[in-house]
Biopython code that builds the backbone (N, CA, C, O; Angstrom):
import numpy as np
from Bio.PDB.StructureBuilder import StructureBuilder

atoms = [
    (1, "MET", "N", (9.784, 3.669, -11.967)),
    (1, "MET", "CA", (9.858, 3.964, -10.422)),
    (1, "MET", "C", (8.557, 4.430, -9.807)),
    (1, "MET", "O", (8.303, 5.632, -9.885)),
    (2, "GLY", "N", (7.702, 3.617, -9.202)),
    (2, "GLY", "CA", (6.406, 4.372, -8.573)),
    (2, "GLY", "C", (6.819, 4.908, -7.121)),
    (2, "GLY", "O", (7.520, 4.390, -6.252)),
    (3, "ARG", "N", (6.168, 6.072, -7.164)),
    (3, "ARG", "CA", (5.903, 6.541, -5.638)),
    (3, "ARG", "C", (5.070, 6.540, -4.948)),
    (3, "ARG", "O", (3.940, 6.954, -5.211)),
    (4, "ILE", "N", (5.524, 5.970, -3.671)),
    (4, "ILE", "CA", (4.178, 5.368, -2.557)),
    (4, "ILE", "C", (4.318, 6.709, -1.758)),
    (4, "ILE", "O", (5.435, 7.167, -1.514)),
    (5, "CYS", "N", (3.262, 7.281, -1.388)),
    (5, "CYS", "CA", (3.144, 8.080, -0.252)),
    (5, "CYS", "C", (2.205, 7.992, 0.501)),
    (5, "CYS", "O", (1.009, 8.049, 0.216)),
    (6, "GLU", "N", (2.961, 7.766, 2.058)),
    (6, "GLU", "CA", (2.256, 7.350, 3.248)),
    (6, "GLU", "C", (0.741, 8.288, 3.657)),
    (6, "GLU", "O", (-0.330, 7.864, 4.090)),
    (7, "HIS", "N", (1.123, 9.546, 3.355)),
    (7, "HIS", "CA", (-0.380, 10.132, 3.494)),
    (7, "HIS", "C", (-1.976, 9.860, 2.864)),
    (7, "HIS", "O", (-3.117, 10.009, 3.302)),
    (8, "GLU", "N", (-1.149, 9.205, 1.130)),
    (8, "GLU", "CA", (-2.633, 8.886, 0.950)),
    (8, "GLU", "C", (-3.231, 7.890, 1.209)),
    (8, "GLU", "O", (-4.292, 7.606, 0.653)),
    (9, "PHE", "N", (-2.683, 7.177, 2.087)),
    (9, "PHE", "CA", (-3.656, 6.149, 2.662)),
    (9, "PHE", "C", (-4.019, 6.236, 4.057)),
    (9, "PHE", "O", (-3.971, 5.332, 4.890)),
    (10, "GLU", "N", (-4.444, 7.617, 4.234)),
    (10, "GLU", "CA", (-4.969, 8.393, 5.236)),
    (10, "GLU", "C", (-6.502, 8.137, 5.479)),
    (10, "GLU", "O", (-7.062, 7.888, 6.547)),
    (11, "LYS", "N", (-7.103, 8.278, 4.067)),
    (11, "LYS", "CA", (-8.795, 8.273, 3.722)),
    (11, "LYS", "C", (-8.987, 6.999, 3.922)),
    (11, "LYS", "O", (-8.262, 6.028, 3.705)),
    (12, "PRO", "N", (-10.306, 7.123, 4.471)),
    (12, "PRO", "CA", (-10.764, 5.671, 4.665)),
    (12, "PRO", "C", (-11.700, 5.248, 3.385)),
    (12, "PRO", "O", (-12.471, 6.068, 2.887)),
    (13, "ASN", "N", (-11.607, 4.256, 3.018)),
    (13, "ASN", "CA", (-12.291, 3.549, 1.930)),
    (13, "ASN", "C", (-14.157, 3.711, 2.603)),
    (13, "ASN", "O", (-14.646, 3.253, 3.636)),
    (14, "PRO", "N", (-14.730, 4.473, 1.589)),
    (14, "PRO", "CA", (-16.543, 4.573, 2.321)),
    (14, "PRO", "C", (-17.662, 3.376, 2.471)),
    (14, "PRO", "O", (-18.738, 3.287, 3.062)),
    (15, "ASP", "N", (-16.814, 2.431, 1.577)),
    (15, "ASP", "CA", (-17.281, 0.925, 1.849)),
    (15, "ASP", "C", (-16.639, -0.165, 3.306)),
    (15, "ASP", "O", (-17.023, -1.227, 3.796)),
    (16, "ASP", "N", (-15.575, 0.730, 3.576)),
    (16, "ASP", "CA", (-15.290, -0.114, 4.682)),
    (16, "ASP", "C", (-13.877, 0.904, 5.258)),
    (16, "ASP", "O", (-12.784, 1.102, 4.727)),
    (17, "ILE", "N", (-14.458, 1.405, 6.542)),
    (17, "ILE", "CA", (-13.629, 2.774, 7.026)),
    (17, "ILE", "C", (-12.739, 1.382, 7.795)),
    (17, "ILE", "O", (-12.515, 1.936, 8.872)),
    (18, "ASP", "N", (-12.342, 0.506, 7.889)),
    (18, "ASP", "CA", (-11.275, 0.179, 8.601)),
    (18, "ASP", "C", (-9.929, 0.111, 7.822)),
    (18, "ASP", "O", (-8.815, -0.011, 8.329)),
    (19, "TYR", "N", (-10.266, 0.224, 6.339)),
    (19, "TYR", "CA", (-9.402, -0.089, 5.460)),
    (19, "TYR", "C", (-8.772, 1.720, 4.727)),
    (19, "TYR", "O", (-9.224, 2.845, 4.940)),
    (20, "SER", "N", (-7.833, 1.352, 4.029)),
    (20, "SER", "CA", (-6.903, 2.961, 3.283)),
    (20, "SER", "C", (-7.836, 2.570, 1.803)),
    (20, "SER", "O", (-7.905, 1.595, 1.056)),
    (21, "HIS", "N", (-8.527, 4.027, 1.883)),
    (21, "HIS", "CA", (-9.439, 4.125, 0.588)),
    (21, "HIS", "C", (-8.528, 4.182, -0.605)),
    (21, "HIS", "O", (-9.091, 4.120, -1.697)),
    (22, "VAL", "N", (-7.007, 4.306, -0.587)),
    (22, "VAL", "CA", (-6.033, 3.950, -1.756)),
    (22, "VAL", "C", (-5.462, 2.788, -1.533)),
    (22, "VAL", "O", (-5.106, 2.367, -0.432)),
    (23, "GLU", "N", (-5.331, 2.081, -2.892)),
    (23, "GLU", "CA", (-4.304, 0.804, -2.536)),
    (23, "GLU", "C", (-3.328, 0.986, -3.930)),
    (23, "GLU", "O", (-3.670, 1.561, -4.963)),
    (24, "TYR", "N", (-2.013, 0.329, -3.656)),
    (24, "TYR", "CA", (-1.310, 0.488, -4.552)),
    (24, "TYR", "C", (-1.094, -1.187, -5.173)),
    (24, "TYR", "O", (-0.744, -2.142, -4.479)),
    (25, "ASP", "N", (-1.352, -1.220, -6.392)),
    (25, "ASP", "CA", (-1.536, -2.797, -6.946)),
    (25, "ASP", "C", (0.403, -2.679, -7.348)),
    (25, "ASP", "O", (1.092, -1.729, -7.718)),
    (26, "LEU", "N", (0.733, -4.125, -7.051)),
    (26, "LEU", "CA", (1.694, -4.677, -7.312)),
    (26, "LEU", "C", (1.577, -5.589, -8.456)),
    (26, "LEU", "O", (0.471, -6.049, -8.741)),
    (27, "TYR", "N", (2.920, -5.977, -9.330)),
    (27, "TYR", "CA", (2.656, -6.633, -10.567)),
    (27, "TYR", "C", (1.289, -7.248, -10.956)),
    (27, "TYR", "O", (0.765, -7.444, -9.859)),
    (28, "ALA", "N", (0.564, -7.592, -11.749)),
    (28, "ALA", "CA", (-0.484, -7.692, -12.057)),
    (28, "ALA", "C", (-0.448, -9.126, -12.123)),
    (28, "ALA", "O", (-1.615, -9.508, -12.044)),
    (29, "LYS", "N", (0.572, -10.399, -12.263)),
    (29, "LYS", "CA", (1.186, -11.450, -12.354)),
    (29, "LYS", "C", (0.749, -11.896, -10.584)),
    (29, "LYS", "O", (0.442, -13.014, -10.169)),
    (30, "LEU", "N", (0.855, -10.616, -9.809)),
    (30, "LEU", "CA", (0.973, -11.366, -8.055)),
    (30, "LEU", "C", (0.085, -11.186, -7.772)),
    (30, "LEU", "O", (-0.032, -11.546, -6.601)),
    (31, "GLY", "N", (-1.174, -10.612, -8.318)),
    (31, "GLY", "CA", (-2.630, -10.555, -7.750)),
    (31, "GLY", "C", (-2.607, -10.169, -6.645)),
    (31, "GLY", "O", (-3.251, -10.745, -5.769)),
    (32, "LEU", "N", (-1.532, -8.627, -6.296)),
    (32, "LEU", "CA", (-1.427, -8.408, -4.726)),
    (32, "LEU", "C", (-1.519, -7.030, -4.920)),
    (32, "LEU", "O", (-1.400, -6.415, -5.979)),
    (33, "THR", "N", (-1.790, -6.511, -3.568)),
    (33, "THR", "CA", (-1.868, -5.002, -3.828)),
    (33, "THR", "C", (-1.499, -4.193, -2.232)),
    (33, "THR", "O", (-1.791, -4.774, -1.187)),
    (34, "ILE", "N", (-1.100, -3.365, -2.226)),
    (34, "ILE", "CA", (-0.729, -2.975, -0.539)),
    (34, "ILE", "C", (-1.720, -2.076, -0.061)),
    (34, "ILE", "O", (-2.076, -1.266, -0.917)),
    (35, "ARG", "N", (-2.476, -1.937, 1.448)),
    (35, "ARG", "CA", (-3.298, -1.053, 1.579)),
    (35, "ARG", "C", (-3.074, -0.964, 3.122)),
    (35, "ARG", "O", (-2.382, -1.685, 3.841)),
    (36, "LYS", "N", (-3.830, 0.095, 3.427)),
    (36, "LYS", "CA", (-3.345, 0.121, 5.285)),
    (36, "LYS", "C", (-4.362, -0.133, 5.860)),
    (36, "LYS", "O", (-5.419, 0.222, 5.339)),
    (37, "ASN", "N", (-4.374, -0.979, 7.388)),
    (37, "ASN", "CA", (-5.577, -1.329, 8.080)),
    (37, "ASN", "C", (-5.399, -0.256, 9.064)),
    (37, "ASN", "O", (-4.332, -0.041, 9.639)),
    (38, "LEU", "N", (-6.728, 0.561, 9.278)),
    (38, "LEU", "CA", (-6.599, 2.079, 9.507)),
    (38, "LEU", "C", (-7.078, 1.422, 10.923)),
    (38, "LEU", "O", (-6.546, 1.831, 11.954)),
    (39, "LYS", "N", (-7.846, 0.643, 10.968)),
    (39, "LYS", "CA", (-7.737, 0.119, 12.808)),
    (39, "LYS", "C", (-6.908, -0.289, 13.446)),
    (39, "LYS", "O", (-6.897, -0.194, 14.673)),
    (40, "LYS", "N", (-5.688, -1.045, 12.502)),
    (40, "LYS", "CA", (-4.496, -1.702, 13.556)),
    (40, "LYS", "C", (-3.636, -0.998, 13.108)),
    (40, "LYS", "O", (-2.554, -1.552, 13.302)),
    (41, "ASN", "N", (-3.491, 0.190, 12.469)),
    (41, "ASN", "CA", (-2.691, 1.081, 12.130)),
    (41, "ASN", "C", (-1.338, 0.452, 11.418)),
    (41, "ASN", "O", (-0.181, 0.774, 11.689)),
    (42, "VAL", "N", (-1.752, -0.500, 10.467)),
    (42, "VAL", "CA", (-0.473, -1.398, 9.800)),
    (42, "VAL", "C", (-0.421, -1.357, 8.401)),
    (42, "VAL", "O", (-1.436, -0.871, 7.903)),
    (43, "TYR", "N", (0.282, -1.648, 7.759)),
    (43, "TYR", "CA", (0.244, -1.896, 6.195)),
    (43, "TYR", "C", (0.443, -3.200, 5.667)),
    (43, "TYR", "O", (1.477, -3.793, 5.975)),
    (44, "GLU", "N", (-0.443, -3.770, 4.873)),
    (44, "GLU", "CA", (-0.542, -4.848, 4.316)),
    (44, "GLU", "C", (-0.770, -4.981, 2.778)),
    (44, "GLU", "O", (-1.482, -4.381, 1.973)),
    (45, "ILE", "N", (0.250, -6.161, 2.684)),
    (45, "ILE", "CA", (0.259, -6.778, 1.528)),
    (45, "ILE", "C", (-1.122, -7.540, 1.190)),
    (45, "ILE", "O", (-1.369, -8.181, 2.211)),
    (46, "VAL", "N", (-1.959, -7.734, 0.410)),
    (46, "VAL", "CA", (-2.976, -8.198, 0.317)),
    (46, "VAL", "C", (-3.821, -8.827, -1.005)),
    (46, "VAL", "O", (-4.118, -7.997, -1.864)),
    (47, "THR", "N", (-4.094, -9.756, -1.161)),
    (47, "THR", "CA", (-4.969, -10.231, -2.306)),
    (47, "THR", "C", (-6.022, -9.691, -2.906)),
    (47, "THR", "O", (-7.066, -9.607, -2.259)),
    (48, "ILE", "N", (-5.982, -9.312, -3.977)),
    (48, "ILE", "CA", (-7.134, -8.594, -4.966)),
    (48, "ILE", "C", (-8.336, -9.160, -4.755)),
    (48, "ILE", "O", (-9.331, -8.656, -4.235)),
    (49, "HIS", "N", (-8.191, -10.164, -5.162)),
    (49, "HIS", "CA", (-9.337, -10.862, -5.041)),
    (49, "HIS", "C", (-9.812, -11.526, -3.924)),
    (49, "HIS", "O", (-9.078, -12.102, -3.120)),
    (50, "LYS", "N", (-11.363, -11.445, -3.828)),
    (50, "LYS", "CA", (-12.053, -11.863, -2.186)),
    (50, "LYS", "C", (-11.723, -13.390, -2.373)),
    (50, "LYS", "O", (-11.593, -14.048, -3.406)),
    (51, "PRO", "N", (-11.638, -13.715, -1.167)),
    (51, "PRO", "CA", (-11.449, -13.123, 0.229)),
    (51, "PRO", "C", (-10.506, -12.058, 0.037)),
    (51, "PRO", "O", (-10.186, -11.957, -1.148)),
    (52, "ARG", "N", (-10.036, -11.358, 0.682)),
    (52, "ARG", "CA", (-8.998, -10.399, 0.429)),
    (52, "ARG", "C", (-8.125, -10.521, 2.089)),
    (52, "ARG", "O", (-8.236, -9.917, 3.156)),
    (53, "ASN", "N", (-6.921, -12.071, 1.381)),
    (53, "ASN", "CA", (-6.458, -12.632, 2.161)),
    (53, "ASN", "C", (-4.568, -12.003, 2.775)),
    (53, "ASN", "O", (-3.777, -11.700, 1.881)),
    (54, "VAL", "N", (-4.245, -11.928, 3.820)),
    (54, "VAL", "CA", (-3.218, -11.050, 4.211)),
    (54, "VAL", "C", (-2.383, -11.789, 3.912)),
    (54, "VAL", "O", (-2.462, -12.987, 4.181)),
    (55, "LYS", "N", (-1.342, -11.236, 3.261)),
    (55, "LYS", "CA", (-0.037, -12.192, 2.826)),
    (55, "LYS", "C", (1.407, -11.647, 3.778)),
    (55, "LYS", "O", (2.277, -12.355, 4.285)),
    (56, "HIS", "N", (1.247, -9.808, 3.794)),
    (56, "HIS", "CA", (2.357, -9.500, 4.848)),
    (56, "HIS", "C", (1.751, -8.426, 5.428)),
    (56, "HIS", "O", (0.753, -7.846, 5.000)),
    (57, "GLU", "N", (2.483, -8.133, 6.581)),
    (57, "GLU", "CA", (2.053, -6.831, 7.569)),
    (57, "GLU", "C", (3.001, -6.515, 7.924)),
    (57, "GLU", "O", (4.002, -7.210, 8.098)),
    (58, "SER", "N", (2.823, -5.090, 8.149)),
    (58, "SER", "CA", (4.104, -4.369, 8.880)),
    (58, "SER", "C", (3.615, -2.919, 9.091)),
    (58, "SER", "O", (3.012, -2.215, 8.280)),
    (59, "ALA", "N", (4.153, -2.504, 10.844)),
    (59, "ALA", "CA", (3.755, -1.407, 10.759)),
    (59, "ALA", "C", (4.098, 0.075, 9.886)),
    (59, "ALA", "O", (3.429, 1.107, 9.823)),
    (60, "SER", "N", (5.669, -0.342, 9.133)),
    (60, "SER", "CA", (6.205, 0.308, 8.536)),
    (60, "SER", "C", (6.106, 0.607, 7.051)),
    (60, "SER", "O", (6.335, -0.382, 6.353)),
    (61, "LEU", "N", (5.829, 1.702, 6.407)),
    (61, "LEU", "CA", (5.544, 1.273, 4.616)),
    (61, "LEU", "C", (6.719, 1.293, 4.138)),
    (61, "LEU", "O", (7.135, 0.656, 3.171)),
    (62, "GLU", "N", (7.225, 1.957, 4.740)),
    (62, "GLU", "CA", (8.663, 1.470, 4.171)),
    (62, "GLU", "C", (9.356, -0.234, 4.123)),
    (62, "GLU", "O", (10.084, -0.603, 3.202)),
    (63, "SER", "N", (9.047, -0.928, 5.033)),
    (63, "SER", "CA", (9.107, -2.051, 5.057)),
    (63, "SER", "C", (8.305, -3.122, 4.154)),
    (63, "SER", "O", (8.729, -4.008, 3.411)),
    (64, "ILE", "N", (6.988, -2.719, 4.486)),
    (64, "ILE", "CA", (6.156, -3.419, 3.210)),
    (64, "ILE", "C", (6.396, -2.868, 1.636)),
    (64, "ILE", "O", (5.933, -3.527, 0.705)),
    (65, "VAL", "N", (6.909, -2.015, 1.467)),
    (65, "VAL", "CA", (7.355, -1.631, 0.486)),
    (65, "VAL", "C", (8.516, -2.422, -0.031)),
    (65, "VAL", "O", (8.491, -2.866, -1.178)),
    (66, "SER", "N", (9.441, -2.598, 0.697)),
    (66, "SER", "CA", (10.661, -3.562, 0.606)),
    (66, "SER", "C", (10.249, -4.711, 0.487)),
    (66, "SER", "O", (11.045, -5.274, -0.264)),
    (67, "ILE", "N", (9.361, -5.491, 0.828)),
    (67, "ILE", "CA", (8.871, -6.711, 0.625)),
    (67, "ILE", "C", (7.788, -6.862, -0.613)),
    (67, "ILE", "O", (7.644, -7.939, -1.191)),
    (68, "ALA", "N", (7.091, -5.761, -0.940)),
    (68, "ALA", "CA", (6.599, -5.401, -2.238)),
    (68, "ALA", "C", (8.009, -5.617, -3.577)),
    (68, "ALA", "O", (8.041, -6.489, -4.446)),
    (69, "ASN", "N", (8.824, -4.743, -3.384)),
    (69, "ASN", "CA", (10.168, -4.755, -4.396)),
    (69, "ASN", "C", (10.686, -6.038, -4.706)),
    (69, "ASN", "O", (11.137, -6.345, -5.809)),
    (70, "ASP", "N", (10.590, -7.069, -3.338)),
    (70, "ASP", "CA", (11.181, -8.429, -3.767)),
    (70, "ASP", "C", (10.468, -9.255, -4.117)),
    (70, "ASP", "O", (10.986, -10.268, -4.588)),
    (71, "LEU", "N", (8.818, -9.157, -4.021)),
    (71, "LEU", "CA", (8.286, -10.179, -4.971)),
    (71, "LEU", "C", (7.868, -9.835, -6.104)),
    (71, "LEU", "O", (7.256, -10.620, -6.828)),
    (72, "GLU", "N", (8.152, -8.522, -6.458)),
    (72, "GLU", "CA", (8.143, -8.428, -8.194)),
    (72, "GLU", "C", (9.180, -9.072, -8.779)),
    (72, "GLU", "O", (9.106, -10.109, -9.439)),
    (73, "ASP", "N", (10.254, -8.370, -8.496)),
    (73, "ASP", "CA", (11.540, -8.846, -8.866)),
    (73, "ASP", "C", (12.821, -8.870, -8.285)),
    (73, "ASP", "O", (13.748, -9.448, -8.853)),
    (74, "GLY", "N", (12.985, -8.190, -7.007)),
    (74, "GLY", "CA", (13.806, -8.112, -6.485)),
    (74, "GLY", "C", (14.776, -6.484, -6.462)),
    (74, "GLY", "O", (15.715, -6.065, -5.786)),
    (75, "GLN", "N", (14.052, -6.002, -7.438)),
    (75, "GLN", "CA", (14.489, -4.586, -8.072)),
    (75, "GLN", "C", (13.715, -4.009, -7.161)),
    (75, "GLN", "O", (12.695, -4.576, -6.768)),
    (76, "GLN", "N", (14.177, -2.544, -6.604)),
    (76, "GLN", "CA", (13.631, -1.169, -6.394)),
    (76, "GLN", "C", (12.852, -0.308, -6.956)),
    (76, "GLN", "O", (13.175, 0.871, -7.103)),
    (77, "ASN", "N", (11.243, -1.020, -7.501)),
    (77, "ASN", "CA", (10.522, -0.805, -8.440)),
    (77, "ASN", "C", (9.815, 0.308, -7.854)),
    (77, "ASN", "O", (9.364, 1.046, -8.729)),
    (78, "SER", "N", (9.466, 0.829, -6.233)),
    (78, "SER", "CA", (8.606, 1.549, -5.818)),
    (78, "SER", "C", (9.545, 2.054, -4.732)),
    (78, "SER", "O", (10.575, 1.407, -4.541)),
    (79, "VAL", "N", (9.250, 3.379, -3.837)),
    (79, "VAL", "CA", (9.804, 4.264, -3.291)),
    (79, "VAL", "C", (8.758, 4.752, -2.687)),
    (79, "VAL", "O", (7.697, 5.076, -3.221)),
    (80, "VAL", "N", (9.158, 4.840, -1.084)),
    (80, "VAL", "CA", (8.161, 5.797, -0.392)),
    (80, "VAL", "C", (8.551, 7.152, -0.427)),
    (80, "VAL", "O", (9.696, 7.437, -0.074)),
    (81, "GLU", "N", (7.894, 7.892, -0.740)),
    (81, "GLU", "CA", (7.923, 9.169, -1.220)),
    (81, "GLU", "C", (6.867, 10.250, -1.707)),
    (81, "GLU", "O", (6.064, 9.974, -2.598)),
    (82, "CYS", "N", (6.904, 11.704, -0.979)),
    (82, "CYS", "CA", (5.423, 12.093, -1.268)),
    (82, "CYS", "C", (5.808, 12.531, -3.081)),
    (82, "CYS", "O", (6.866, 12.701, -3.688)),
    (83, "GLY", "N", (4.606, 12.577, -3.406)),
    (83, "GLY", "CA", (4.510, 12.982, -4.987)),
    (83, "GLY", "C", (3.754, 14.415, -5.052)),
    (83, "GLY", "O", (3.385, 14.947, -4.004)),
    (84, "LEU", "N", (3.575, 14.909, -6.076)),
    (84, "LEU", "CA", (2.875, 15.783, -6.664)),
    (84, "LEU", "C", (1.390, 15.416, -6.218)),
    (84, "LEU", "O", (0.643, 16.389, -6.310)),
    (85, "LEU", "N", (0.873, 14.437, -5.829)),
    (85, "LEU", "CA", (-0.408, 14.475, -5.671)),
    (85, "LEU", "C", (-0.622, 14.479, -3.938)),
    (85, "LEU", "O", (-1.725, 14.521, -3.392)),
    (86, "CYS", "N", (0.315, 14.442, -3.436)),
    (86, "CYS", "CA", (0.546, 14.141, -1.846)),
    (86, "CYS", "C", (-1.040, 14.818, -1.380)),
    (86, "CYS", "O", (-1.349, 15.668, -2.216)),
    (87, "PRO", "N", (-1.848, 14.708, -0.556)),
    (87, "PRO", "CA", (-2.380, 15.950, 0.075)),
    (87, "PRO", "C", (-2.159, 16.585, 1.271)),
    (87, "PRO", "O", (-2.983, 17.148, 1.991)),
    (88, "LYS", "N", (-0.363, 16.374, 1.502)),
    (88, "LYS", "CA", (-0.166, 16.945, 2.972)),
    (88, "LYS", "C", (0.868, 18.416, 1.899)),
    (88, "LYS", "O", (1.379, 19.382, 2.465)),
    (89, "ARG", "N", (0.919, 18.222, 0.617)),
    (89, "ARG", "CA", (1.772, 19.243, -0.467)),
    (89, "ARG", "C", (0.490, 20.087, -0.834)),
    (89, "ARG", "O", (0.769, 20.971, -1.645)),
    (90, "ARG", "N", (-0.702, 20.062, -0.499)),
    (90, "ARG", "CA", (-1.981, 21.020, -1.109)),
    (90, "ARG", "C", (-1.898, 21.966, 0.031)),
    (90, "ARG", "O", (-2.201, 23.114, -0.294)),
    (91, "ARG", "N", (-1.569, 21.807, 1.284)),
    (91, "ARG", "CA", (-1.680, 22.727, 2.390)),
    (91, "ARG", "C", (-1.170, 23.764, 2.625)),
    (91, "ARG", "O", (-1.443, 24.363, 3.665)),
]
sb = StructureBuilder()
sb.init_structure("model")
sb.init_model(0)
sb.init_chain("A")
sb.init_seg("    ")
for serial, (resi, resn, name, xyz) in enumerate(atoms, 1):
    if name == "N":
        sb.init_residue(resn, " ", resi, " ")
    sb.init_atom(name, np.array(xyz, "f"), 0.0, 1.0, " ", f" {name:<3s}", serial, name[0])
structure = sb.get_structure()
């Protein structure tokens, strides 16, 4: 089971500061990833390949992870939880 930490999505992507540097890929066959739109302050499920089409959007990471789990196979494959690499744990 994968852990998705909301704090990891706070750092901007140096190539496009409107979006998080971190992305969380879903099953490869789906061709989708989770990222945070920092400008709008929402989480998105988007296509991996360009153009990056937004498929789902939510202000809540929990909600977007629930959608991702449904898309993958209906199982709870991922949970929202700070992990060992959480930037907030290092403080």
